[in-house]
C-alpha positions in Angstrom: -35.8 -55.9 -40.6 -36.5 -58.4 -42.2 -40.4 -58.1 -42.5 -42.6 -59.1 -39.3 -44.2 -62.2 -38.6 -48.6 -61.5 -39.0 -48.7 -62.9 -35.0 -46.2 -59.8 -33.9 -47.6 -56.9 -35.8 -51.0 -57.9 -34.6 -49.8 -57.9 -31.0 -48.4 -54.0 -31.7 -51.6 -52.6 -33.3 -53.4 -49.8 -30.7 -56.5 -48.8 -30.9 -57.5 -45.6 -32.9 -60.1 -43.6 -33.8 -60.0 -42.1 -37.4 -61.7 -42.4 -40.5 -60.7 -45.5 -42.4 -60.2 -45.5 -46.5 -63.5 -47.5 -47.3 -63.6 -50.8 -49.0 -67.1 -51.6 -50.0 -66.5 -55.3 -51.2 -65.4 -55.9 -47.6 -66.7 -54.1 -45.0 -64.9 -56.8 -42.3 -61.8 -55.0 -44.1 -63.3 -51.6 -42.4 -63.8 -52.8 -39.4 -60.5 -53.8 -39.6 -59.1 -50.5 -40.6 -60.4 -48.5 -37.7 -57.9 -50.4 -35.5 -55.0 -49.9 -37.8 -51.6 -48.7 -37.0 -49.2 -46.6 -39.4 -46.0 -48.0 -40.2 -42.8 -47.9 -41.9 -43.0 -50.1 -45.3 -40.0 -51.1 -47.6 -40.6 -52.7 -50.8 -39.0 -54.8 -52.3 -39.3 -52.9 -55.4 -41.4 -49.5 -56.4 -44.5 -50.1 -56.2 -46.9 -49.8 -59.3 -50.1 -48.2 -58.7 -51.7 -51.8 -59.3 -49.1 -53.3 -56.4 -50.8 -50.1 -54.1 -54.3 -51.1 -55.4 -53.8 -55.2 -54.1 -52.2 -53.8 -51.0 -55.3 -52.0 -50.2 -57.6 -55.1 -50.6 -55.5 -56.9 -48.4 -55.5 -54.5 -45.5 -52.6 -51.9 -46.5 -52.7 -48.6 -47.1 -50.4 -46.3 -48.8 -49.9 -42.9 -47.9 -46.8 -41.0 -47.3 -43.4 -41.4 -49.4 -40.4 -41.1 -47.1 -37.0 -41.1 -47.8 -34.8 -43.9 -49.4 -37.8 -45.5 -51.3 -39.9 -46.1 -48.2 -43.2 -45.2 -47.5 -46.0 -44.6 -44.1 -48.6 -47.4 -44.6 -51.6 -47.8 -42.8 -51.9 -51.3 -42.0 -54.9 -53.5 -40.2 -54.5 -56.1 -37.5 -56.0 -58.8 -40.3 -53.1 -57.8 -43.0 -51.5 -60.9 -44.4 -47.9 -60.2 -45.4 -46.0 -61.9 -44.5 -45.8 -64.3 -47.1 -46.0 -61.2 -50.1 -42.7 -61.1 -51.7 -43.2 -57.3 -52.6 -42.2 -56.5 -48.9 -38.9 -56.1 -47.8 -40.3 -55.3 -44.3 -42.7 -53.1 -42.0 -41.5 -51.8 -38.5 -43.7 -49.9 -36.1 -42.9 -45.8 -36.1 -41.1 -44.8 -32.4 -40.2 -42.5 -31.1 -36.8 -42.0 -32.7 -38.6 -41.8 -35.9 -40.9 -39.1 -34.9 -38.7 -36.8 -33.6 -36.5 -34.5 -35.1 -33.1 -33.3 -32.8 -34.9 -29.4 -33.7 -37.4 -30.9 -31.6 -35.5 -31.7 -28.4 -34.2 -28.0 -28.1 -37.1 -26.0 -28.4 -40.4 -26.0 -26.6 -42.2 -25.2 -30.3 -42.5 -27.1 -32.6 -44.3 -28.2 -35.8 -45.9 -31.8 -35.6 -47.2 -33.1 -38.7 -50.5 -35.2 -38.5 -51.0 -38.8 -40.4 -53.1 -37.8 -44.0 -56.2 -39.8 -42.4 -56.6 -37.6 -39.2 -59.1 -35.0 -39.2 -58.3 -31.2 -37.7 -60.4 -31.9 -34.7 -58.4 -35.5 -33.7 -54.6 -33.3 -34.2 -56.4 -30.6 -32.2 -57.0 -33.3 -29.1 -53.6 -35.3 -30.1 -51.6 -31.6 -29.1 -53.8 -31.6 -25.6 -53.9 -35.0 -24.7 -49.8 -35.2 -24.1 -50.0 -31.9 -22.1 -48.8 -29.3 -25.0 -50.4 -26.0 -25.8 -51.8 -24.6 -29.2 -49.8 -22.2 -31.3 -51.8 -19.9 -33.8 -54.6 -22.4 -33.8 -57.1 -19.8 -35.6 -54.7 -18.1 -37.4 -53.0 -20.9 -39.2 -54.3 -23.5 -41.0 -54.2 -27.5 -40.6 -53.8 -27.0 -44.6 -52.9 -30.3 -47.0 -50.1 -30.8 -44.6 -51.6 -31.0 -41.6 -49.4 -29.4 -39.6 -50.3 -27.6 -36.2 -47.9 -25.5 -34.1 -47.8 -26.1 -30.9 -45.6 -25.8 -27.6 -44.7 -28.5 -25.1 -41.8 -29.3 -22.3 -39.2 -31.2 -23.7 -40.1 -33.9 -21.1 -43.8 -34.6 -23.0 -42.2 -34.9 -26.3 -42.1 -38.7 -26.5 -46.2 -38.8 -25.0 -46.9 -36.9 -28.4 -44.7 -39.1 -30.2 -46.6 -42.0 -29.1 -49.6 -41.0 -29.8 -50.8 -43.0 -33.1 -52.4 -39.9 -35.3 -48.6 -37.9 -35.0 -46.3 -38.7 -37.7 -43.6 -35.9 -37.2 -42.9 -33.4 -34.8 -40.0 -30.6 -36.0 -38.3 -27.5 -33.7 -39.7 -24.1 -35.4 -37.5 -22.3 -36.6 -36.9 -18.9 -33.9 -36.7 -16.4 -36.3 -39.7 -14.8 -38.3 -39.6 -13.9 -41.7 -37.0 -10.6 -43.0 -37.9 -8.2 -46.0 -35.3 -10.0 -47.9 -36.8 -1.6 -62.5 -36.8 -0.7 -66.6 -33.0 -2.1 -66.4 -34.2 -5.0 -65.2 -36.4 -5.4 -68.1 -34.4 -5.1 -70.7 -31.8 -7.2 -69.1 -34.4 -9.8 -68.9 -35.6 -9.1 -72.6 -38.7 -8.1 -71.0 -39.1 -5.0 -73.2 -39.2 -7.3 -76.2 -42.5 -9.2 -75.4 -44.5 -5.6 -74.9 -44.4 -5.4 -79.0 -45.6 -7.6 -81.9 -45.5 -10.3 -82.1 -46.0 -10.8 -78.0 -48.3 -7.7 -77.4 -47.8 -9.4 -73.4 -48.8 -6.8 -70.5 -49.8 -9.3 -68.1 -53.2 -8.6 -69.3 -56.2 -10.9 -67.4 -53.8 -12.8 -64.9 -53.3 -12.2 -61.7 -50.8 -12.7 -59.0 -50.8 -12.3 -54.9 -48.1 -11.2 -53.1 -46.7 -11.8 -50.0 -46.0 -9.3 -47.8 -45.3 -8.0 -43.8 -46.8 -4.3 -44.3 -49.9 -3.1 -47.0 -48.6 -1.6 -50.3 -50.1 1.3 -51.1 -52.7 1.2 -53.4 -53.3 4.6 -54.2 -49.6 4.9 -56.2 -50.4 6.7 -59.5 -48.4 3.3 -61.1 -51.0 0.5 -60.5 -54.1 2.5 -61.5 -56.9 0.5 -59.2 -55.4 -3.1 -60.5 -53.3 -3.3 -56.9 -55.9 -4.7 -53.8 -54.0 -4.5 -50.7 -54.9 -6.6 -47.6 -54.9 -3.7 -45.5 -55.5 -0.2 -45.3 -52.3 1.3 -43.5 -51.1 1.7 -47.7 -47.7 2.3 -45.9 -45.1 -0.4 -47.1 -42.5 0.7 -48.1 -40.9 -3.4 -49.0 -44.5 -4.1 -50.3 -45.3 -1.2 -52.4 -42.0 -0.8 -53.7 -41.5 -5.0 -54.7 -45.7 -4.7 -56.5 -44.1 -1.8 -58.4 -41.0 -4.0 -60.0 -44.3 -6.5 -60.7 -46.7 -4.5 -62.4 -45.9 -0.4 -62.0 -47.6 0.7 -65.6 -44.8 2.7 -66.6 -46.0 6.4 -65.4 -41.7 6.9 -64.3 -40.7 5.1 -67.7 -37.8 3.9 -65.9 -40.0 2.8 -62.7 -42.5 0.3 -65.1 -42.6 -3.1 -63.8 -42.8 -6.5 -65.7 -46.3 -6.9 -66.1 -48.1 -3.3 -66.5 -51.5 -4.6 -66.9 -51.4 -7.5 -64.3 -53.7 -7.4 -61.4 -51.9 -7.8 -57.7 -53.0 -8.8 -54.5 -50.8 -8.5 -51.6 -52.0 -9.2 -48.2 -50.1 -8.8 -45.0 -49.5 -12.4 -44.3 -47.7 -11.4 -41.1 -44.1 -12.9 -39.4 -44.1 -17.0 -39.6 -45.1 -19.7 -42.1 -48.2 -20.6 -39.7 -49.6 -17.1 -40.7 -48.1 -17.3 -44.1 -49.8 -20.4 -44.9 -53.4 -19.2 -43.6 -53.2 -16.8 -46.0 -52.0 -18.8 -49.1 -54.9 -21.5 -48.1 -57.6 -19.1 -48.0 -57.2 -17.1 -50.4 -55.0 -18.4 -53.5 -58.6 -21.3 -53.7 -60.4 -18.0 -54.4 -58.0 -15.9 -56.5 -56.4 -18.6 -58.8 -53.5 -16.1 -59.3 -50.8 -17.6 -61.4 -48.2 -16.4 -59.1 -47.5 -16.0 -55.7 -44.6 -13.3 -54.6 -42.7 -14.2 -51.5 -39.7 -11.9 -50.5 -39.2 -12.6 -47.5 -37.4 -15.2 -45.8 -36.2 -16.3 -41.8 -32.4 -15.3 -40.7 -30.7 -18.5 -39.6 -26.8 -18.1 -39.8 -25.8 -14.5 -39.2 -27.9 -11.6 -38.4 -27.6 -7.9 -39.5 -31.7 -7.2 -39.1 -31.9 -8.0 -35.8 -31.5 -4.8 -34.1 -28.5 -5.3 -32.2 -25.3 -3.1 -32.2 -23.1 -5.9 -33.3 -23.2 -9.1 -35.8 -25.4 -12.0 -33.6 -24.6 -15.6 -34.7 -28.5 -17.5 -34.9 -26.8 -20.8 -35.0 -30.0 -22.2 -37.2 -27.8 -22.8 -40.6 -29.0 -26.4 -40.8 -31.9 -24.9 -41.7 -30.3 -23.8 -45.2 -31.1 -25.7 -48.2 -32.9 -28.4 -46.4 -36.4 -30.3 -46.7 -37.5 -29.7 -43.1 -41.9 -30.7 -43.2 -42.8 -27.6 -41.5 -40.8 -24.9 -43.7 -40.6 -26.9 -47.0 -42.7 -29.7 -47.3 -45.5 -28.0 -46.5 -45.1 -25.0 -49.6 -45.2 -28.2 -52.2 -48.0 -29.2 -51.1 -49.5 -25.8 -51.5 -48.8 -26.0 -55.4 -49.9 -29.6 -55.6 -53.0 -28.7 -54.3 -53.7 -25.1 -55.7 -52.3 -25.2 -58.9 -49.6 -21.8 -58.0 -46.5 -21.5 -59.0 -44.5 -20.1 -55.6 -41.8 -17.2 -56.4 -39.6 -17.1 -53.4 -36.3 -14.8 -52.9 -33.3 -16.7 -52.4 -31.7 -14.8 -49.7 -29.5 -12.3 -48.7 -27.1 -14.6 -46.6 -24.5 -15.0 -49.6 -21.9 -12.6 -47.2 -20.3 -12.4 -44.0 -21.9 -9.6 -41.9 -19.8 -6.3 -41.3 -17.7 -6.7 -38.1 -16.4 -3.9 -36.1 -12.6 -5.2 -35.9 -10.2 -8.1 -37.0 -11.8 -9.9 -34.0 -15.0 -10.0 -35.8 -16.8 -9.9 -32.5 -20.8 -11.0 -32.2 -23.0 -12.1 -29.5 -25.0 -15.2 -29.6 -28.6 -15.8 -29.9 -30.4 -17.9 -26.7 -32.5 -20.8 -27.1 -35.5 -18.2 -28.0 -33.5 -17.0 -30.5 -33.3 -13.8 -29.0 -29.5 -11.7 -28.6 -27.5 -12.5 -25.5 -26.1 -9.0 -25.1 -24.0 -9.6 -22.5 -21.8 -12.0 -23.9 -19.4 -11.3 -26.7 -17.9 -14.2 -28.8 -14.4 -13.3 -30.7 -12.7 -15.3 -33.5 -8.8 -16.3 -32.9 -6.5 -14.4 -35.5 -3.8 -17.4 -35.1 -5.3 -20.4 -34.8 -4.8 -20.8 -31.1 -8.4 -20.0 -29.2 -6.2 -17.9 -26.4 -5.0 -14.6 -28.5 -8.8 -12.6 -28.3 -8.7 -9.7 -25.8 -10.3 -10.5 -22.8 -12.4 -7.1 -23.7 -14.2 -7.0 -26.0 -14.2 -10.7 -26.4 -15.4 -11.6 -22.9 -17.6 -14.7 -23.8 -14.6 -16.9 -25.2 -12.4 -17.0 -28.5 -13.5 -19.0 -31.3 -11.4 -21.3 -33.6 -13.7 -21.4 -36.6 -15.7 -18.5 -38.3 -19.1 -19.8 -37.7 -20.7 -21.4 -41.2 -17.4 -20.4 -42.7 -18.2 -22.1 -46.0 -20.1 -19.0 -47.0 -21.4 -17.5 -49.1 -22.3 -21.5 -50.3 -24.9 -23.6 -48.5 -26.7 -20.3 -47.2 -30.2 -21.2 -49.6 -33.3 -20.3 -47.6 -35.3 -23.2 -46.3 -39.0 -22.2 -48.2 -36.9 -22.0 -51.6 -35.5 -25.0 -51.1 -38.7 -26.9 -52.0 -39.1 -28.7 -54.7 -41.7 -27.0 -57.0 -41.3 -23.8 -56.6 -39.1 -21.3 -57.9 -35.7 -19.8 -55.6 -34.4 -16.3 -57.6 -31.1 -15.5 -56.9 -30.3 -11.4 -57.5 -27.9 -10.4 -60.6 -25.9 -7.3 -61.0 -25.1 -5.6 -63.7 -22.1 -3.7 -63.2 -20.3 -6.4 -65.5 -20.9 -7.9 -68.6 -22.6 -10.5 -68.6 -24.2 -10.1 -65.2 -23.0 -11.5 -62.8 -23.8 -12.4 -59.1 -24.6 -9.9 -56.5 -22.5 -10.6 -53.5 -24.9 -10.6 -51.0 -27.1 -13.4 -53.0 -27.9 -16.8 -51.3 -26.0 -19.8 -52.9 -26.8 -23.3 -53.2 -27.0 -26.3 -52.6 -30.2 -28.0 -51.1 -28.7 -29.6 -48.1 -29.3 -33.3 -50.6 -27.6 -31.6 -54.0 -30.5 -30.4 -56.1 -29.7 -27.3 -58.3 -30.6 -23.8 -56.0 -30.8 -20.7 -56.8 -33.5 -22.3 -59.6 -33.4 -18.6 -61.4 -31.4 -15.2 -61.6 -33.2 -12.0 -62.2 -31.6 -8.2 -61.5 -31.7 -7.8 -58.0 -29.0 -4.0 -57.2 -30.5 -0.7 -57.6 -33.7 -1.3 -58.7 -36.0 1.7 -58.8 -39.9 1.2 -57.9 -42.5 2.1 -56.7 -42.5 3.9 -52.5 -45.5 5.2 -50.6 -45.8 9.0 -50.7 -46.9 8.3 -54.6 -42.9 8.5 -54.8 -39.7 6.2 -55.9 -36.9 4.8 -54.8 -33.8 2.4 -55.9 -33.1 -1.0 -53.5 -31.1 -3.8 -53.4 -31.6 -7.1 -52.6 -33.2 -11.0 -53.6 -36.7 -9.4 -52.4 -36.1 -7.2 -55.6 -35.2 -10.0 -57.8 -37.8 -12.5 -56.9 -40.9 -10.0 -58.1 -39.2 -9.4 -61.6 -39.7 -13.5 -62.1 -43.5 -13.3 -60.5 -44.0 -10.5 -63.3 -42.1 -12.6 -66.0 -44.7 -15.0 -64.9 -47.5 -13.0 -65.6 -46.7 -12.4 -69.2 -45.8 -16.3 -69.7 -49.0 -17.1 -68.4 -51.0 -14.9 -70.7 -49.0 -15.9 -74.1 -49.8 -19.5 -72.6 -53.1 -18.2 -72.3 -53.1 -17.4 -75.8 -51.1 -20.3 -76.7 -53.6 -23.4 -75.2 -56.8 -21.7 -74.3 -55.8 -22.6 -70.6 -53.8 -22.1 -67.3 -50.6 -23.7 -67.4 -49.5 -26.1 -64.2 -46.9 -25.6 -61.7 -44.5 -28.1 -63.9 -45.9 -26.2 -67.7 -45.1 -22.7 -66.7 -42.0 -23.9 -64.0 -40.1 -25.7 -66.8 -41.1 -22.8 -69.7 -38.9 -20.2 -67.7 -35.8 -22.5 -66.7 -35.7 -23.8 -70.5 -35.3 -20.6 -71.4 -32.7 -19.0 -69.3 -29.9 -18.0 -70.5 -26.9 -19.4 -69.1 -23.8 -18.1 -66.7 -21.2 -18.7 -65.4 -20.4 -22.4 -65.3 -21.6 -24.8 -68.0 -25.6 -25.6 -67.4 -27.1 -25.6 -64.2 -24.9 -24.8 -61.0 -25.3 -23.3 -57.3 -25.0 -19.9 -58.2 -27.0 -18.7 -60.9 -29.6 -22.3 -60.7 -30.7 -22.1 -64.9 -29.2 -19.5 -65.4 -31.0 -15.7 -66.2 -34.2 -15.8 -67.2 -35.5 -14.4 -70.5 -39.1 -13.8 -71.1 -38.3 -13.8 -75.2 -37.2 -17.5 -75.3 -39.8 -18.5 -73.3 -42.5 -17.4 -74.6 -41.0 -18.2 -78.1 -41.2 -21.7 -76.1 -44.7 -21.3 -75.7 -45.8 -19.7 -79.2 -43.2 -22.0 -81.1 -45.6 -25.0 -79.8 -48.3 -23.1 -81.7 -50.7 -25.9 -79.3 -49.5 -28.4 -80.6 -48.0 -30.2 -77.8 -45.4 -30.8 -80.3 -42.7 -28.7 -78.5 -43.9 -28.8 -74.6 -45.7 -32.2 -74.3 -46.8 -33.8 -70.7 -45.8 -37.2 -70.4 -47.1 -39.7 -68.3 -44.9 -42.3 -66.4 -45.1 -45.5 -63.7 -42.4 -47.3 -62.5 -40.1 -49.0 -65.2 -42.2 -47.9 -68.2 -40.2 -45.1 -70.8 -41.6 -42.5 -73.1 -40.1 -41.1 -76.0 -40.5 -38.3 -78.5 -38.4 -37.5 -81.3 -37.6 -34.2 -82.2 -36.3 -32.4 -85.8 -33.0 -30.3 -86.1 -33.5 -29.1 -89.2 -29.8 -26.8 -89.1 -27.1 -27.0 -87.1 -28.1 -25.0 -83.8 -27.6 -25.6 -79.6 -30.4 -28.4 -78.7 -32.2 -28.0 -75.2 -34.1 -30.8 -73.7 -35.6 -30.1 -70.2 -37.7 -32.5 -69.0 -39.2 -31.8 -65.1 -42.2 -32.4 -63.1 -43.9 -31.8 -60.0 -42.5 -34.1 -57.8 -44.6 -35.7 -55.0 -43.3 -34.6 -51.0 -41.6 -36.8 -49.1 -41.7 -37.1 -45.3 -38.2 -37.1 -43.7 -38.3 -38.6 -40.6 -36.6 -38.1 -37.4 -33.7 -39.8 -37.3 -33.1 -38.7 -41.3 -30.2 -36.4 -42.4 -31.4 -33.1 -44.6 -28.3 -34.2 -46.7 -31.2 -37.5 -47.5 -32.5 -37.5 -50.8 -36.0 -35.3 -51.0 -36.9 -36.9 -54.7 -39.5 -39.2 -54.2 -40.1 -40.1 -58.5 -36.7 -40.3 -60.1 -37.6 -40.2 -63.7 -33.9 -40.2 -66.0 -33.6 -38.6 -69.4 -31.6 -39.5 -72.7 -31.4 -37.9 -76.6 -30.2 -40.1 -78.8 -28.6 -38.0 -81.8 -29.3 -39.4 -85.5 -25.9 -41.1 -84.8 -26.7 -43.3 -82.5 -24.6 -40.8 -79.9 -26.1 -41.0 -76.4 -26.4 -37.1 -74.7 -27.2 -37.6 -71.2 -28.3 -34.7 -68.5 -26.1 -32.6 -66.5 -24.9 -33.3 -62.9 -23.4 -31.2 -60.1 -21.6 -32.2 -57.1 -22.8 -31.2 -54.0 -19.9 -31.3 -51.9 -17.7 -29.4 -54.6 -20.1 -27.0 -54.8 -17.7 -24.9 -57.4 -17.2 -27.7 -60.0 -19.0 -27.3 -63.6 -21.4 -30.0 -64.3 -20.6 -32.9 -65.7 -23.4 -35.3 -67.8 -24.3 -38.5 -66.6 -27.7 -39.9 -64.5 -29.1 -37.6 -62.2 -31.1 -39.2 -59.0 -31.2 -35.9 -57.2 -33.2 -33.1 -59.1 -36.8 -33.1 -60.6 -35.7 -30.9 -63.5 -33.4 -32.6 -66.2 -31.5 -30.4 -68.8 -29.4 -31.8 -71.4 -28.1 -29.7 -74.2 -25.8 -30.8 -77.4 -24.1 -27.5 -78.3 -23.6 -28.0 -82.2 -26.6 -30.7 -82.8 -26.8 -31.2 -87.1 -29.3 -32.0 -88.4 -31.4 -34.7 -88.6 -34.5 -36.4 -85.8 -33.2 -36.6 -82.0 -35.1 -39.4 -79.8 -35.8 -38.5 -76.6 -36.3 -41.0 -73.9 -37.9 -40.2 -70.6 -37.4 -43.7 -68.2 -39.3 -44.3 -64.9 -36.2 -45.3 -62.8 -38.0 -45.7 -59.0 -41.1 -44.0 -58.9 -42.6 -44.6 -55.9 -45.9 -42.9 -56.2 -47.3 -42.6 -59.5 -47.7 -42.3 -62.6 -46.2 -39.5 -62.5 -47.0 -36.6 -65.5 -43.5 -35.0 -66.8 -43.4 -31.9 -69.1 -40.7 -32.3 -71.7 -39.9 -29.2 -73.2 -37.4 -28.8 -76.8 -36.4 -26.1 -79.0 -37.3 -28.2 -81.8 -39.5 -29.2 -83.6 -41.4 -32.7 -82.6 -40.7 -35.0 -85.5 -43.2 -36.7 -87.6 -41.3 -40.6 -86.9 -42.9 -43.5 -85.0 -41.0 -43.5 -81.8 -38.7 -46.4 -80.9 -40.9 -48.8 -78.8 -39.7 -52.2 -77.3 -42.7 -54.5 -75.5 -39.7 -56.8 -73.6 -38.1 -53.8 -71.8 -36.2 -54.6 -69.5 -34.2 -57.5 -71.0 -31.0 -55.9 -70.8 -29.0 -58.8 -68.9 -29.7 -62.3 -68.7 -31.0 -62.2 -65.6 -34.0 -60.3 -66.9 -34.0 -62.5 -69.9 -37.4 -62.2 -71.7 -39.5 -65.6 -71.7 -40.1 -68.0 -71.6 -40.7 -67.5 -75.6 -42.4 -70.2 -78.0 -41.3 -70.2 -81.4 -42.6 -68.0 -83.7 -42.2 -64.2 -84.3 -42.1 -61.6 -82.6 -40.8 -57.5 -83.1 -38.1 -55.7 -80.7 -35.4 -52.8 -81.3 -32.4 -51.8 -79.9 -33.7 -48.1 -78.7 -30.4 -46.4 -77.3 -26.8 -46.7 -76.9 -25.9 -49.5 -75.5 -29.0 -51.1 -75.4 -29.1 -54.8 -75.4 -31.5 -57.6 -75.5 -31.8 -61.1 -73.8 -34.8 -63.3 -74.4 -34.6 -66.8 -73.4 -37.0 -70.3 -74.4 -36.4 -74.0 -73.8 -36.4 -76.8 -76.7 -38.3 -80.2 -75.2 -37.3 -81.9 -78.2 -34.1 -82.7 -80.4 -33.2 -81.0 -83.4 -31.9 -77.9 -84.7 -32.9 -74.6 -82.8 -32.8 -70.9 -85.1 -33.1 -67.4 -84.8 -33.7 -65.3 -87.5 -33.4 -61.9 -87.9 -34.6 -58.8 -90.0 -32.4 -55.6 -89.2 -33.7 -52.3 -89.7 -31.7 -49.7 -90.5 -28.8 -50.7 -87.8 -26.7 -52.9 -87.9 -26.9 -56.5 -85.3 -24.9 -59.2 -83.9 -27.4 -61.9 -82.7 -26.3 -64.5 -80.0 -27.6 -67.8 -79.0 -26.0 -69.8 -75.6 -27.2 -72.8 -74.8 -27.5 -74.6 -71.5 -23.8 -76.6 -72.1 -21.7 -73.6 -72.9 -22.5 -74.1 -76.2 -23.1 -70.2 -78.4 -23.0 -69.6 -82.5 -23.4 -65.7 -83.0 -24.1 -63.9 -86.5 -23.3 -60.0 -87.9 -27.0 -58.9 -89.6 -25.7 -55.6 -91.7 -29.0 -53.2 -91.8 -31.7 -53.9 -93.8 -30.8 -57.7 -94.0 -31.9 -61.1 -92.5 -29.5 -63.8 -91.3 -30.1 -66.7 -89.1 -27.9 -67.8 -86.4 -28.5 -71.9 -85.1 -27.3 -74.5 -82.5 -28.1 -78.2 -82.4 -29.4 -79.7 -79.7 -29.3 -83.4 -80.1 -29.6 -86.1 -83.1 -33.1 -86.8 -84.3 -36.2 -85.5 -83.0 -37.4 -87.1 -80.6 -38.6 -85.5 -76.9 -35.9 -84.8 -74.8 -35.2 -83.2 -71.2 -35.7 -79.1 -71.3 -32.5 -77.5 -73.0 -32.3 -74.2 -72.0 -31.4 -71.7 -74.5 -30.4 -67.6 -74.5 -30.0 -65.4 -76.6 -28.6 -62.1 -77.1 -29.2 -59.1 -79.7 -27.0 -56.2 -79.8 -26.0 -53.4 -81.8 -22.9 -52.8 -83.5 -22.8 -49.8 -85.0 -24.3 -46.3 -85.2 -28.0 -46.6 -84.0 -30.3 -45.6 -86.6 -33.4 -43.6 -86.7 -35.2 -46.7 -87.2 -33.5 -49.5 -84.8 -36.2 -51.9 -85.0 -35.7 -56.0 -85.6 -38.0 -59.2 -86.4 -37.2 -62.1 -84.9 -38.4 -65.8 -85.7 -38.0 -68.3 -83.4 -37.5 -71.6 -84.5 -36.5 -75.3 -82.3 -38.5 -78.4 -81.0 -41.0 -78.4 -78.6 -42.8 -81.5 -77.0 -46.7 -80.5 -76.9 -47.6 -80.9 -73.5 -45.0 -78.2 -72.7 -46.3 -74.7 -71.3 -44.5 -71.5 -72.1 -45.2 -68.2 -69.9 -43.4 -64.8 -71.1 -42.2 -63.2 -67.7 -38.8 -61.7 -66.6 -37.5 -63.4 -64.0 
């Protein structure tokens, strides 16, 4: 819809009581914010930081990002935005926007409130709609502003009508379930125990989220494990903790980080109780990582205490960016700075059926099995061939979730800034994915799982001070968590501080050994975790920020770094960033892209060749990655298999930065180059429509910074006479073309290192004349060198009264 008029908008404003964003210079605006309303704002282009500040001064506070580049905005009644060219449309939030389809089918819901709503006001809103609060004192409002409630479907519209409410989604009906010496060798962990690394996890803390109390008195822990409860008999929790940090009393069961401190907590069976544990303990402990080897049964369930498989009918959540089960974990990482490591799930294969008829139960609306009805699946495709016994409930035409093993990723591990870990088996060389391990993609096509590690037949600690072998992605996840502690220790040694989530996640992904198809894929993610390769990236940087650098990107800006390849090698450039959370509204699909800030990466080789990152096809799951512009993932990888010696320029561009500035981590396996990065202050000016101008007579500098880059300039001659452009080229040959508004053109080639002039003639004499529009195009004619800059001098007749302003139109 088009922009609403101020008058119409004012009629929609409802009075609400919440704390306003203060504007000390405008008390009237503060009073207006007390009557503000939350709206959906679509900008004409991504908003810059200055745009946000300007809009706030006008009574429009930009809050959470939405899909499609939209925002939740808090708009005061006095805000006048109808004439603001930065705003394409503003519309009120309706029940259709707020209520997910899953909420209409369930009495148990997750309610997300706007960022300015206090916890007590959220509680009042829930109760006023006739709902009851669920686990209010054992859950945590937290950074996501989430409350769990129970409400009759008939009351949903009343709750959605409350101004404080942002979104209402149904809750996943199921509860969490529990989803090493060889593992250490496979991931090159044993290499970093020795010099020059000498890593053991010393000085690092990891947190473990479990459903039981681990045996802290097991001899393998030596007092380093503190469990949250006193039962001390948890089998799964003891096994997971041992994989992370057993000391090696039994060398075959030695953990990844034998000196790490482990804090293990029984987090309960719900996301609410898990979030409560994280919010309560992460701020106090500041662990390097938290391990969650737990997941929700969503499709087929083999762990639901039924005599035949149970179909849960929640497969829509596989890989989804759900507000109550996924978004909340990205908020946790942003708030506390701890890397969250999740098992990818064990849904990669169909359950074991009793016969070819594939008898199974269906779950009811409460998630419980209806064991009075047995369903079967047709064998001949007719839907009528199933025998009445045992198939008393029906003969289904299609197997539920028949794309298995694809699209089976855990919903919690589908967050953007966490690590979801798949499980490998070592019976093949190279290792291959375990049959049970869940595959991607995320619903919007993002790479999932992120990483893999050994997860079949891992020996680890067991209650009673014994040992046991288990398999599952539950066993692979703690391998990654333990290695995170080793890398946290190396980071502390090198940088004398703690790595950010993006930095730690980045070095893990950049150091991974590729498996399966070339590049990332939906089976192995970025590959097999390699502790040594990741530690080498940190050591190679040496604290200089030459190989691991943070760059800040705003809308439309670009940052360049140069690296030197001294001998032919496989060059890897990985760029990753902690992308802000996004809210999918009730009328969005889970296929909507969750990416808020789209940064684009390219690498320019010494010969001018442009290399682009890997891109996956979320429809054709098995296809190898291609190369192109990646506008889906917040981690982009460029690889050059046989990079020849020379200087390579890494360029990161803020193509759509909806909430900036965005800090990105640039990681390379080549040393930084001591060359001046290519810089072109006139960008973007890659078309006649976006030409830089109006340019006055004089001299300016520019650059052709990448293959295909073209620079346009525009200016006006207001006196008759010659129009000339003199170009001095750097080490890149150029072509310059002048075009007049009358259709006249003239061009010249400028060899590298030379100076040439191109000219047009406007009329005769030198008298004042009508404005004559001219466009200048500059382009490269051969491979781009290491210094593709140029100097441009313009000369043309200009009437003294003419005013010029450089801008884009």
